[in-house]
C-alpha positions as CSV (number, residue, x, y, z in Angstrom):
1,M,106.2,94.6,187.6
2,R,103.1,95.9,187.8
3,L,102.0,95.0,183.7
4,E,99.0,97.7,185.0
5,D,101.3,100.7,184.8
6,L,103.0,99.2,181.9
7,A,102.7,102.8,179.6
8,V,103.0,100.8,176.2
9,V,100.3,99.3,174.8
10,L,101.3,96.0,174.2
11,R,100.1,93.7,170.8
12,R,101.0,91.4,168.7
13,R,103.8,93.6,166.3
14,T,106.2,92.2,164.1
15,P,110.5,93.0,165.0
16,W,110.2,96.4,162.5
17,E,107.1,97.6,164.1
18,A,109.4,96.9,167.7
19,L,111.7,99.3,166.6
20,D,109.3,101.7,165.5
21,L,107.6,101.4,168.6
22,G,111.3,102.8,170.0
23,R,110.5,105.7,167.9
24,E,107.9,106.7,169.1
25,M,109.0,106.0,173.1
26,L,111.7,108.5,172.1
27,R,109.3,111.1,170.8
28,A,106.8,110.4,173.7
29,W,110.0,110.7,176.2
30,R,112.1,112.5,174.7
31,G,112.9,115.5,177.9
32,P,114.2,113.1,181.0
33,I,116.1,110.6,178.2
34,Y,118.2,113.8,175.8
35,L,118.8,115.7,179.7
36,A,119.8,112.2,181.2
37,W,122.4,111.8,178.3
38,F,123.5,115.0,178.1
39,A,123.7,115.4,181.5
40,V,126.3,112.4,181.8
41,Y,127.5,112.4,178.3
42,L,128.9,115.2,178.2
43,P,131.1,116.0,181.2
44,V,132.6,112.9,180.7
45,V,133.3,113.3,177.2
46,L,134.3,117.0,178.7
47,I,136.7,115.5,181.0
48,A,138.3,112.9,178.4
49,C,139.0,115.6,176.2
50,L,141.1,117.4,178.4
51,L,142.9,114.7,180.1
52,F,144.3,114.0,176.6
53,W,144.5,117.8,175.6
54,P,146.4,119.1,173.5
55,Q,145.0,115.6,171.5
56,P,141.3,116.0,172.5
57,L,140.3,113.3,169.2
58,W,141.2,111.0,171.4
59,G,138.7,111.8,173.6
60,V,136.2,111.0,171.7
61,V,137.7,107.5,171.0
62,A,137.4,107.7,175.2
63,G,133.9,108.8,174.4
64,W,132.9,105.8,171.8
65,W,134.1,103.4,173.8
66,F,132.2,103.6,177.3
67,K,129.2,103.6,175.0
68,P,127.7,100.6,176.9
69,A,127.9,102.6,180.2
70,F,126.2,105.6,179.0
71,D,123.8,103.3,177.2
72,R,122.8,102.1,180.9
73,V,121.8,105.3,182.1
74,L,119.4,105.5,178.2
75,L,117.4,102.8,179.9
76,F,117.8,103.0,183.4
77,V,115.0,106.2,181.9
78,L,112.9,104.6,179.7
79,A,112.3,101.4,181.9
80,R,111.5,103.5,184.7
81,A,109.7,106.0,181.5
82,S,108.1,102.9,180.8
83,F,106.1,102.7,183.8
84,G,104.7,105.9,184.4
85,A,107.5,107.2,186.1
86,A,110.3,109.1,184.4
87,P,113.5,109.3,186.8
88,G,114.8,113.1,187.2
89,L,118.9,113.9,187.5
90,G,118.0,113.3,191.6
91,E,117.1,110.1,191.3
92,L,119.6,109.1,188.0
93,R,122.8,110.6,190.6
94,R,121.9,108.3,193.3
95,A,121.5,105.5,190.3
96,L,125.1,106.0,188.5
97,P,127.3,103.9,190.8
98,G,124.9,101.7,191.0
99,L,125.1,101.9,186.5
100,W,128.0,101.7,186.3
101,F,130.0,100.2,189.2
102,N,128.7,96.6,189.3
103,G,130.8,93.8,187.8
104,S,128.6,93.4,184.7
105,Q,130.1,96.4,183.8
106,L,133.4,95.3,183.2
107,A,132.4,92.5,180.8
108,A,130.7,95.5,179.0
109,L,133.3,97.3,178.1
110,T,135.3,94.6,177.4
111,I,134.0,91.0,176.0
112,M,130.7,92.5,175.4
113,R,131.8,95.9,174.1
114,F,131.5,94.5,170.2
115,S,128.5,92.4,170.8
116,L,125.9,93.6,167.2
117,A,123.2,93.2,169.6
118,R,124.1,95.4,172.5
119,S,120.8,97.6,173.3
120,F,118.6,94.4,172.6
121,L,120.5,92.5,175.2
122,L,121.3,95.4,178.1
123,P,118.0,94.9,179.5
124,V,119.2,90.9,180.0
125,V,121.9,92.2,182.8
126,Q,121.1,95.1,183.9
127,L,116.6,94.4,184.4
128,E,117.0,91.5,185.0
129,H,119.6,91.3,186.8
130,L,120.7,87.8,185.3
131,R,124.4,86.4,184.9
132,G,127.1,83.7,183.8
133,G,124.7,80.1,182.4
134,A,122.0,82.4,182.9
135,A,122.6,85.9,180.8
136,R,123.6,83.7,178.3
137,Q,121.2,81.2,177.9
138,R,118.9,84.1,178.6
139,R,120.0,85.4,175.4
140,R,120.0,83.0,173.1
141,L,116.1,82.6,174.0
142,L,115.2,86.1,173.3
143,G,117.7,86.1,170.1
144,R,116.0,83.3,168.5
145,R,113.8,84.8,165.3
146,T,114.9,88.4,166.9
147,R,118.8,89.0,167.5
148,G,118.8,89.1,163.3
149,Y,117.4,92.6,163.7
150,A,119.2,93.6,166.1
151,V,122.2,93.2,165.1
152,W,120.4,95.4,161.2
153,L,119.8,98.2,164.1
154,T,123.1,98.4,165.5
155,V,124.1,98.7,161.7
156,L,121.8,101.1,160.3
157,C,123.2,103.8,163.5
158,A,126.0,103.0,163.2
159,N,126.3,104.1,159.6
160,L,123.8,106.5,160.2
161,S,126.0,108.4,162.6
162,A,128.9,108.3,161.1
163,I,126.5,109.7,157.8
164,L,125.7,112.7,160.5
165,Y,129.7,112.7,161.5
166,Y,130.6,113.3,157.7
167,S,128.2,115.8,157.4
168,A,128.8,117.5,160.4
169,L,132.3,118.0,158.9
170,T,131.5,119.4,155.6
171,M,128.6,122.2,157.2
172,I,132.0,123.8,159.0
173,A,134.3,123.3,155.9
174,V,130.8,125.0,153.9
175,L,130.7,127.9,156.2
176,V,134.3,128.6,156.4
177,P,135.9,131.3,154.1
178,E,137.9,130.3,151.2
179,D,140.9,132.3,152.7
180,G,140.4,129.8,155.6
181,A,139.7,126.5,153.5
182,A,142.9,126.0,154.7
183,S,141.5,125.8,158.8
184,M,139.0,122.9,157.9
185,D,141.3,119.4,157.2
186,W,139.9,116.4,156.6
187,E,142.8,113.8,158.4
188,I,140.1,115.1,161.0
189,V,138.1,112.3,159.9
190,F,141.3,109.7,160.3
191,L,142.1,110.9,164.0
192,H,145.1,112.5,162.7
193,T,146.8,113.9,166.4
194,D,149.3,116.1,165.1
195,L,146.5,118.4,164.0
196,D,146.0,122.0,165.9
197,A,143.4,121.3,169.2
198,W,141.3,123.5,168.2
199,R,140.8,122.1,164.4
200,Q,140.2,119.0,166.4
201,S,138.0,120.1,168.8
202,L,135.9,120.7,165.3
203,G,135.9,117.3,165.0
204,V,135.0,116.4,168.8
205,V,132.0,118.9,168.4
206,A,130.8,117.1,165.2
207,W,131.2,114.1,167.1
208,V,129.0,114.4,169.7
209,L,126.0,115.8,167.7
210,A,126.2,113.2,165.8
211,E,126.1,110.2,168.6
212,S,123.3,112.8,170.8
213,V,121.0,111.7,168.1
214,V,122.2,108.4,167.2
215,E,122.4,106.9,170.3
216,P,119.4,107.4,172.2
217,W,117.4,106.0,169.5
218,Y,119.9,102.8,169.3
219,V,118.6,102.2,173.3
220,A,114.9,103.0,172.6
221,S,115.1,100.9,169.3
222,G,116.7,98.0,171.3
223,F,114.8,97.8,174.6
224,A,111.3,98.0,172.1
225,L,112.5,95.1,170.8
226,Y,113.2,93.0,174.2
227,L,109.8,94.2,175.7
228,N,108.2,93.1,172.0
229,R,110.2,89.6,172.3
230,R,109.5,89.3,176.4
231,S,105.4,90.0,175.8
232,D,105.9,87.3,172.4
233,L,106.9,84.9,174.7
234,E,105.1,85.5,178.4
235,A,101.7,86.6,176.6
236,W,102.1,89.6,178.6
237,D,99.1,90.6,176.1
238,V,96.9,87.6,177.2
239,E,98.3,88.1,180.9
240,L,96.7,92.2,180.2
241,G,93.9,91.0,178.8
242,L,92.6,88.6,181.2
243,R,92.5,90.5,183.7
244,R,90.7,93.3,182.5
245,L,88.2,91.2,182.2
246,A,88.3,90.2,185.7
247,R,88.1,93.5,186.9
248,R,85.1,93.7,184.6
249,V,83.7,90.7,186.2
250,A,84.3,92.0,189.9
251,A,83.1,95.3,188.4
252,A,79.8,93.6,188.2
253,G,79.2,93.6,192.2
254,V,78.5,90.5,194.5
255,P,74.5,89.8,193.5
256,L,75.8,88.4,190.6
257,L,78.2,86.2,191.6
258,L,76.3,84.6,194.2
259,L,72.9,84.3,191.7
260,C,75.7,82.2,189.4
261,S,76.8,79.8,192.7
262,L,72.6,78.9,192.8
263,L,71.8,78.3,189.5
264,W,75.0,76.3,189.4
265,L,75.3,74.6,192.7
266,P,75.0,71.1,192.5
267,P,73.4,68.5,194.8
268,A,75.7,67.3,198.4
269,G,76.0,63.7,196.9
270,H,76.8,64.8,193.5
271,A,79.5,67.4,195.1
272,A,81.1,64.7,197.0
273,G,81.9,62.1,193.7
274,A,82.7,65.4,191.4
275,S,85.5,66.3,194.4
276,E,86.3,61.6,194.4
277,R,86.0,62.2,190.9
278,A,89.2,65.2,190.4
279,D,91.4,63.3,193.4
280,A,91.3,60.6,190.7
281,A,92.1,62.6,188.0
282,R,94.6,64.7,189.4
283,A,96.1,61.7,191.2
284,A,97.0,60.1,186.8
285,I,97.6,63.1,186.2
286,D,100.8,63.2,188.8
287,A,101.6,59.6,187.9
288,V,101.8,60.2,183.9
289,L,103.7,63.6,184.5
290,A,106.4,61.3,187.3
291,D,107.3,59.4,184.0
292,P,110.8,60.3,182.7
293,A,108.5,61.1,179.1
294,F,108.1,64.1,180.7
295,G,109.5,67.5,182.0
296,K,112.7,66.7,179.6
297,E,113.2,68.8,175.6
298,E,115.1,67.5,173.2
299,K,115.0,68.9,169.5
300,V,115.7,66.9,166.3
301,T,117.0,67.7,163.0
302,H,117.2,66.2,160.4
303,W,117.1,66.6,156.8
304,R,114.0,66.8,154.0
305,R,114.4,66.7,150.4
306,I,111.2,69.3,149.2
307,P,109.0,68.7,146.2
308,E,109.4,70.9,143.8
309,E,106.0,71.4,143.3
310,K,105.7,72.7,147.0
311,K,108.9,75.3,145.8
312,A,107.5,76.4,143.2
313,D,103.6,77.2,145.0
314,K,105.4,78.6,148.3
315,P,105.4,82.3,147.0
316,F,108.3,85.3,147.9
317,S,108.0,86.8,151.1
318,F,111.2,89.9,151.0
319,P,111.2,90.2,155.2
320,D,111.5,86.4,155.4
321,W,114.5,86.7,153.3
322,L,115.4,89.8,155.2
323,A,115.6,88.1,158.1
324,D,117.3,85.4,157.3
325,L,120.0,87.2,155.5
326,G,120.1,89.3,159.2
327,K,120.6,86.1,160.4
328,E,123.6,84.7,158.6
329,L,125.1,88.0,158.6
330,A,124.5,87.8,162.7
331,Q,126.2,84.4,162.8
332,I,129.1,85.9,160.0
333,A,130.2,88.9,162.2
334,T,130.0,86.5,165.4
335,Q,132.9,84.3,163.9
336,V,134.6,87.7,162.7
337,T,134.5,89.0,166.1
338,R,136.0,86.1,167.3
339,V,138.5,86.0,164.8
340,L,139.5,89.9,165.4
341,W,139.2,89.2,169.6
342,V,142.0,86.3,168.7
343,A,144.3,88.6,166.7
344,A,144.0,91.4,169.4
345,I,145.7,89.2,172.0
346,A,148.0,87.7,169.9
347,L,148.8,91.6,169.1
348,L,148.6,92.2,172.9
349,A,150.4,89.5,174.1
350,V,153.5,89.9,171.3
351,L,153.8,94.3,172.5
352,I,154.4,92.8,175.9
353,W,157.2,90.0,175.0
354,R,158.8,93.2,173.3
355,T,158.4,95.8,176.0
356,R,159.7,92.9,178.4
357,Q,161.7,94.9,178.9
358,R,160.6,98.2,179.8
359,W,158.7,97.0,182.3
360,M,159.5,93.0,183.7
361,P,161.8,93.2,187.1
362,R,165.5,94.1,186.4
363,G,167.2,89.7,186.8
364,A,171.0,90.3,188.9
365,A,173.5,92.3,187.0
366,R,174.9,90.2,183.7
367,P,178.3,89.0,183.9
368,P,181.0,91.3,182.1
369,P,181.9,90.0,178.7
370,P,185.3,87.9,178.8
371,Q,188.0,88.9,178.3
372,Y,190.0,86.4,176.0
373,L,188.0,83.8,173.6
374,W,189.4,81.2,171.0
375,G,192.9,82.9,171.8
376,M,192.3,86.5,171.2
377,D,193.0,89.1,173.6
378,L,189.7,90.6,173.2
379,R,189.9,93.3,176.0
380,P,189.2,97.0,174.7
381,D,192.6,98.4,176.2
382,A,194.5,96.1,173.9
383,L,193.5,97.3,170.4
384,P,194.6,100.5,169.1
385,A,192.9,103.9,169.3
386,D,191.6,103.7,165.8
387,V,191.3,100.1,165.1
388,A,190.7,100.5,160.9
389,Q,193.6,102.9,160.7
390,A,196.3,100.5,162.4
391,A,195.1,97.3,160.8
392,L,195.6,99.5,157.1
393,T,198.8,100.6,158.2
394,E,199.3,96.7,159.1
395,M,198.2,95.4,155.4
396,E,200.8,98.2,153.4
397,A,203.2,97.1,155.3
398,G,202.2,93.3,154.1
399,R,200.8,91.3,157.0
400,L,197.5,90.4,155.8
401,R,196.9,88.0,158.2
402,A,197.5,90.9,161.4
403,A,195.2,93.7,159.7
404,L,192.2,90.9,158.9
405,S,192.7,89.9,163.1
406,L,192.6,93.5,164.4
407,L,189.7,94.0,162.3
408,Y,188.0,90.3,163.5
409,R,188.7,91.0,167.0
410,G,187.6,95.0,167.0
411,A,184.0,93.7,165.4
412,L,184.0,90.9,168.4
413,V,184.2,93.7,171.5
414,A,182.4,96.4,169.6
415,A,179.5,93.5,169.4
416,M,180.5,92.7,173.1
417,H,180.8,96.1,174.6
418,E,178.5,98.4,172.5
419,A,175.8,95.9,171.1
420,G,175.6,93.9,173.8
421,V,176.6,90.3,172.0
422,R,177.2,87.0,174.5
423,F,179.6,84.9,173.1
424,T,180.3,81.5,174.8
425,P,184.4,79.9,174.1
426,G,182.2,77.2,172.8
427,S,181.0,79.4,169.6
428,T,182.2,79.5,166.5
429,E,183.2,82.1,163.6
430,G,179.6,81.1,162.0
431,D,177.9,81.4,165.4
432,A,179.3,85.4,166.0
433,L,178.1,85.9,162.6
434,A,174.3,84.6,163.4
435,Q,174.2,86.0,167.1
436,T,175.5,90.1,166.0
437,R,172.8,89.7,163.0
438,A,169.9,90.7,165.0
439,H,172.2,93.3,167.0
440,F,173.8,94.4,163.5
441,E,172.2,97.3,161.1
442,P,172.4,95.3,157.3
443,A,175.3,97.6,156.3
444,A,177.0,96.8,159.1
445,W,176.2,92.8,159.5
446,Q,176.6,92.5,155.5
447,W,180.4,93.9,156.1
448,F,181.1,92.1,159.5
449,A,179.8,88.4,157.1
450,Q,183.1,89.1,154.3
451,L,185.0,90.4,157.2
452,V,184.5,86.2,158.9
453,A,184.8,84.5,156.1
454,A,188.2,86.3,154.9
455,W,189.4,85.5,158.6
456,S,188.4,82.0,158.1
457,A,189.4,81.6,154.8
458,A,192.9,83.2,156.1
459,A,193.4,81.3,159.5
460,Y,191.9,77.9,158.9
461,A,192.9,77.2,155.1
462,H,195.3,79.5,155.0
463,R,194.3,81.6,152.2
464,L,195.2,85.0,152.2
465,P,192.6,87.4,150.2
466,A,194.0,90.6,147.8
467,P,195.6,93.1,149.3
468,D,192.9,95.2,147.7
469,A,190.5,93.4,149.1
470,V,191.4,93.6,153.3
471,A,191.9,97.3,151.7
472,A,188.1,97.4,151.4
473,L,187.7,95.9,154.6
474,C,189.7,98.2,156.5
475,R,187.6,101.4,154.9
476,G,184.5,100.4,154.9
477,W,184.5,99.8,159.4
478,P,181.2,100.7,160.6
479,A,180.8,103.9,161.9
480,K,178.8,102.4,164.8
481,F,181.7,100.4,166.3
482,G,182.9,103.4,167.2
483,R,186.0,104.5,165.2
484,E,185.2,106.2,161.5
485,A,187.3,104.3,158.4
486,P,190.2,106.8,157.3
């Protein structure tokens, strides 16, 4: 990188001035920037909308998620234009695979996707080619006293994009005749994909227009903020000033240099003594620098009470207050982002677990349900064709226990063969009730709970229920058990 070729005037700027510089950079190089933007962004969004057709709004969601990839294209153009060599479409086409298909792109679309300082920190990976711990350390260094401004830039651009999007939809609604007012549906705003494809296409057009206005400005301002921060850290303006001074001195010519050397040339003995003293000084400096106290950086923080009179004398500074607020909001946003990531991972784990039967390899075939349990014949062929009617017949004949037995056996057979419940020989009536709760519908399970209570009282306590109660159980036989009640 040759600082002499930089097309941006370097000087001491506040972060707010640096953001304004990004706007001016966009105005100066708007031709190659927007040419690259539309050459890459429009085809990708169009392909995404066609892939999701007839729900093109999902193409907007895909285009929004892949915005970090489009930001790399804009930064590529801005970085080249900053050194007086704005790339054309041919150069962009050759550079595109290297910009998109690398390891850092995956991180940009996952972990760093919701970074609130994305445009400010993107040059660390793309231009400085740093990875891992070196990149994290570099981001922390650049973010000191500057990250808050980058966060505010992200918040401002996000809101501006939303305002432009809603404004475009409002303009469409205003231009639609009254007899066709129903053709403009504001459910587009909430990405309702049950609308007609052409109505959703209106939302796609509005979103593309809003993003095309805001995103190049967002990347240009973040890059200008990055250049300003590097200039402060590495004193680029001082270095350029010294280089200009060296060129002016060199332009004065060789005779002037010879004259200065003759005027200041010391005697031979004096020169030898000066050389010895310089060597001794160099040795002393090296000895001091070799001490462990040097080369070590330590940060010490302590609390100190500020006297009231100093507090009163300190004037209020709105930019300082705004910067402090930006830092606090950045810290809060970082914590919220972490919480959202944890929630998203937990939700993904729950979804994977609940749908495991669809994608997990199926194991060996499960053994068939038992035919006899607790002394009961639970073969489906051993039951009458209509369990409820047969139980009602037993009840009318006065055989209440037999009626309850038929209903209980029929319910257990339905649970095993239709709902997939697995009973074991050691299960009790309470276990059966607990195991079927997750497999039966609420109404069917309530009926089964009443049946288990009546059967347990008759089988173990020899307390038969009233005939009307047994008749109600017969008539309440759930339709989900394969047979309707009479």
